[in-house]
N, C-alpha and C positions, 0 to 999 in steps of 0.2 A: 420536804423531807424526812422531814419522821414520824408521818403516816407511812411512808417506804419500810423505814427499819423496823416500825410495828408490824406491818404486812408482813418482813420476811420472819421476823420473831415466827408469831404465829405459824406462818407455814412449815416454821423447825418445827416447832412443838408440836403439832397433826402426826409431818414426820414421823417422828418420835413416839408419839402413841401410836401410830398404825403399824409402826414397826414393831414395838412390844403386843402390840395383838394378835400381828398376824403371824410371830416369831412363834406364842403362846401354843396361840385357836388354829393356824395353818389359814387357809386364802376360803377357804367352802365359807371355812362356822365364823369366818370378822364378818364384821354390819360397820357401818356407817356408826351408828349409834354407840354400838359399842367404843370406837376410835374417839368420838365427842363426848360419853359422858368419862372417857379417861383420865381428857383435861380443861372438861364444865364447861364445855361450848356445844350451844346449839348445832344442830344434823342442819338449821339452816346458816346456821354462817360459818361452817367448814365446807358448804356448800361452794361460801363463793373463793376459797382452797382451793379443790378439789370436787369434781362435780362425779365423783362415780369413785366405791374401791377400784376399779383397774385403774384409774386413774392413781392411785395413790401407790399400789404399784405399781405399774408402771415408775414413777420419779423414785422411787426404792432401786429399783435396776440398773436405769440408772446410777446415780450413785454408786451404785455395786466399782461398773465400770472404770470411772471418774475414782474411786479407790486405789482401783486396780493400777491403772495408768500414771496416780497419782504415786504406788510406789517405786515403780521400775523407771520415775523417773525420780523420783529417789535416792533410789541403788546405782540405779544404773551407769553409771557418770566415763566420762572418757579416761579408758586408764585404767578402769577398776578391773581387778582381777575376776574372770568368769565366775570362776568358782562359788565366791567368794560374794558375789550380785547374786548367784542362784541360791546359794543358803540366805538370805540375808530381804532379798525377797520374800519367799517364800514363810519362811519364820514370821517377818512381817504384815505378811497377809491372814499368817493363821493367830498372828496375838491383834491384830486386828477383831476378825473372828470373835472372837473368846471375848473384846472388850467393847465393838461396836451392838449394839441391839438392830441397830439399822442394816450393815451391813448380812446379818445371820440371818435376818428377815428376808432381805433378796437370798441367800444360799435358800432360806427353805423354801422360798416358793419356790427354784426351780424342780421342787419333788414337788406339790402340789396347786398347779397352780397351769394348768392348762390353756386357759386362752392367751396369755403368756409365753407361750411354750418358743413362741420363735424369738420373740426378743430374749428370751432368757437363755435359748441352744446358741444365741451367736454372743453372748455376755461368758460363757463356759469353753466353747471354742476359742475363741479371741483369748482367751484366762491358758490354757490347752496348749496352745500355740507357740504361744510367750516362752511355755516353760517347756517347749519342747527345743527350740531357740536358746535360747539361755544352755540345758542342756549343754547341747551343738556342740557350743561354744565353749563350754565349761571343760568339753574331751577336747577340744582339740589346740583350748591355750593355757588349759589348768592341770592334765592331767588325772581331771574324770574317766573310770573306766570307762569299757566300751555296751555299754549297756543300752539297747533300742532306749532312745528320747522318749522316742512316742511310750516306753512301758513307762519306763520314770513320771513321765508327765502324768501319768493313765494313776500313777501307784498316789504321787501325791496328794490329786486330785480328789481320790479314796478316803486318803487320810482325815486332807485336811474336811473332806465331810465329815466324816468318823465322828471326828470329835466331837463335832457337831452333838450328835446324839446318845455320846459316850455313857455311861451311865456315873454320875459325881466320885468324884472322888476325896482321898483325905486334902486338903492344901497342905506340905509342908515344902519342906528349905527346895523339892530338887525341882515346884511351882510342879505337880504333875494337872491342874487345872486348867494352866494353860497352855498344858501338851509340849510347852521347854524340851524334859526327858525325851522326851517323844520323837521329835526332829532331834533331839540329833542322835539319839539311838540309829534313825529311820539315813541319814549323812553318814553315820561312824560307816553304817552298813554298808551302803552304795559305797564306798570310796575302798572299801577295803580289796580282797584279792577275788577277783570273775569271778563269775555262780557259771555251773552249768544251764547249759538251753536256756541261757539268755541274754546273749551273747546276741549281737548286731539282727535286727532283723529287718532281710530287706537290705535296704540300704539307709536306716535310721542315723543306723550309726557313725562316729566319724573317729577314725580309725591312730590319724596321726592331724601333723598340720600342711 
């Protein structure tokens, strides 16, 4: 039991170190040696937990799916206001991206890890589809404007990804570094009057109950 717990803690340290390396260097430049060096471990000991750089990246991608699922479970409860759930899930995920280096690394891998493109694509499609579903529910139940759910989901993901690459700003009372003000602005804008040319695309939007 003690050995199992020690192995679990070591695995967690390795994943965090790998995430830091992937987030700062990207997949192609990262090496197992740099991950091992980061936590004072030999490369041989690291192989006892992960056999390759690809397996490390795959573990982080699996975690990103779990992070998304846990947020849905936390906020999308029976009877919850659909519009509130949409905002809570998006802002919760954005907050996790800012605070969780392992999740940030997984998102970066989506851009520069071609060998895991299929697994990454599956996660991103899952998130995109879930966002579209939440938008449709918010339109049906909470009066969310009839923009195309597909476009809203796409916009949210663009902003979410873009925040990771935005130049650092001053941390002030608006919590700009965490993106809170930006998300508030985005949702306030989306909840305002319908804009020309961006209403329902095909049958994407839901016009009423």
